[in-house]
Wavefront OBJ file of the C-alpha trace (Angstrom):
o trace
v 93.140 113.738 94.999
v 95.371 115.567 97.850
v 98.346 113.876 98.994
v 98.589 113.294 103.063
v 101.908 111.574 104.564
v 101.174 111.668 108.004
v 103.655 112.618 111.417
v 104.902 109.897 113.295
v 101.637 109.649 115.771
v 99.142 111.233 113.925
v 95.978 109.572 114.938
v 93.482 108.186 112.692
v 89.790 106.053 113.123
v 88.577 104.269 109.844
v 85.348 105.212 107.815
v 84.648 102.371 107.058
v 86.130 98.443 107.521
v 89.877 97.608 106.171
v 91.156 94.461 105.105
v 94.487 93.256 105.612
v 97.049 90.730 105.936
v 98.501 90.280 109.175
v 102.104 88.349 108.086
v 103.113 86.102 110.708
v 106.512 87.916 111.670
v 108.337 89.361 114.731
v 107.409 93.258 114.254
v 103.623 91.499 114.452
v 104.038 89.084 117.171
v 101.577 90.516 119.433
v 98.498 90.668 116.628
v 99.382 87.787 114.690
v 98.966 86.155 118.125
v 95.585 87.286 118.867
v 94.369 86.843 115.889
v 96.344 83.060 115.289
v 94.670 81.962 118.981
v 91.308 81.842 117.169
v 92.546 80.375 113.775
v 94.915 77.739 114.507
v 93.850 75.580 111.535
v 94.608 78.115 109.349
v 98.091 79.062 110.910
v 99.427 75.546 110.389
v 98.208 74.829 106.914
v 100.181 78.575 106.450
v 103.257 77.452 108.017
v 102.931 73.851 105.464
v 103.102 75.777 102.585
v 105.250 78.186 103.161
v 107.574 75.612 104.005
v 106.772 73.505 100.614
v 107.953 77.293 98.638
v 110.711 78.005 100.538
v 111.935 73.993 99.951
v 111.032 74.675 96.275
v 113.159 78.076 96.215
v 116.306 76.092 97.300
v 116.468 74.164 94.158
v 116.136 75.847 90.344
v 115.373 73.225 87.029
v 117.919 73.009 85.217
v 118.074 75.687 82.330
v 117.338 79.142 84.638
v 119.576 82.234 83.434
v 120.699 83.767 86.609
v 117.771 86.438 86.140
v 115.463 83.911 85.475
v 116.239 82.273 88.943
v 116.633 85.396 91.221
v 113.007 85.973 90.249
v 111.461 83.080 90.329
v 113.248 82.468 94.273
v 111.867 86.091 94.363
v 108.246 85.028 93.711
v 108.370 81.423 95.693
v 109.500 83.835 98.576
v 106.669 85.913 98.164
v 103.933 82.844 98.412
v 105.688 82.659 101.192
v 105.764 85.077 103.289
v 101.736 85.555 102.255
v 100.704 81.895 103.536
v 102.033 82.812 106.381
v 99.559 85.545 107.059
v 95.992 86.110 108.329
v 93.263 87.766 106.654
v 92.038 90.548 109.230
v 89.125 93.033 108.415
v 89.124 96.133 111.150
v 85.719 97.232 111.902
v 85.014 101.223 111.263
v 85.431 103.102 113.970
v 89.007 101.376 114.566
v 91.371 103.868 115.957
v 94.610 103.611 114.903
v 98.579 105.961 115.694
v 101.825 105.804 113.341
v 104.529 104.331 114.521
v 106.464 103.923 111.824
v 106.729 104.540 107.872
v 109.223 103.030 105.481
v 109.891 103.735 101.918
v 112.889 102.961 100.016
v 113.784 103.758 96.530
v 114.482 99.845 94.811
v 113.350 98.385 97.534
v 108.810 98.741 97.166
v 108.641 95.345 98.205
v 108.772 96.770 101.631
v 107.294 99.793 101.730
v 105.264 99.884 104.849
v 103.299 101.938 107.346
v 103.473 100.188 110.932
v 100.654 101.249 113.412
v 99.681 100.694 116.741
v 96.195 100.195 117.244
v 94.482 102.080 120.209
v 91.072 101.100 119.851
v 88.661 98.645 118.037
v 85.731 96.038 118.432
v 87.354 93.375 116.955
v 86.776 90.552 119.513
v 89.828 89.047 118.394
v 91.850 92.314 118.771
v 89.653 94.315 121.972
v 92.224 93.066 124.290
v 94.464 95.889 127.012
v 98.004 96.256 126.297
v 99.884 97.090 122.697
v 99.042 95.990 119.298
v 101.505 97.366 117.020
v 101.573 95.600 113.279
v 103.541 96.765 109.994
v 101.172 96.720 106.459
v 102.469 97.128 102.625
v 101.647 100.311 101.657
v 99.572 98.848 99.014
v 97.092 97.452 101.693
v 97.502 101.212 103.315
v 96.527 102.657 99.917
v 93.273 101.331 100.254
v 92.261 102.725 103.724
v 89.291 104.783 104.407
v 89.890 107.282 106.897
v 89.746 110.727 108.937
v 91.706 111.624 111.453
v 91.033 111.757 115.409
v 89.708 114.412 117.113
v 92.234 116.922 118.175
v 94.576 115.581 114.887
v 92.440 118.544 112.586
v 96.074 120.357 113.292
v 98.050 117.838 111.726
v 95.722 118.045 108.543
v 96.574 119.310 105.041
v 95.300 122.694 104.842
v 91.869 123.441 102.175
v 93.351 124.460 98.924
v 91.840 127.809 97.954
v 89.376 128.007 94.587
v 90.909 129.684 91.473
v 90.124 132.866 90.208
l 1 2 3 4 5 6 7 8 9 10 11 12 13 14 15 16 17 18 19 20 21 22 23 24 25 26 27 28 29 30 31 32 33 34 35 36 37 38 39 40 41 42 43 44 45 46 47 48 49 50 51 52 53 54 55 56 57 58 59 60 61 62 63 64 65 66 67 68 69 70 71 72 73 74 75 76 77 78 79 80 81 82 83 84 85 86 87 88 89 90 91 92 93 94 95 96 97 98 99 100 101 102 103 104 105 106 107 108 109 110 111 112 113 114 115 116 117 118 119 120 121 122 123 124 125 126 127 128 129 130 131 132 133 134 135 136 137 138 139 140 141 142 143 144 145 146 147 148 149 150 151 152 153 154 155 156 157 158 159 160 161 162 163
């Protein structure tokens, strides 16, 4: 296995379908909106569940210490965020360009990559205009891809065989 951290602007093409969760968040507004247009029932159910979870996080049961309260609230807020997301499978052949990489020590829950979706055959996303979205690093690490034509100079050089 070789590590490959792409430069901003690197274009990649999915070599296998890639299933991701697109969260209902302002940076995903265009892509989430295109997906939500055909799944309004799921979006509404997600909003209701997220509201319930955030409300539950506001009141801690008696007897919890500070650390337990903090961890409980964090879990509930993570579940609320997940409830307000839509799963989508981008088909093989989808072209993406890397727009942003966000990784910081101590805040791994926020590690993510932001992409621009430049070409796809997905029926809900095959529209003109900029389609920018971010995905958590754990989901990015499941992606199977090739570099787009003309991107070979950005790839790591092959390792020479040892003696």
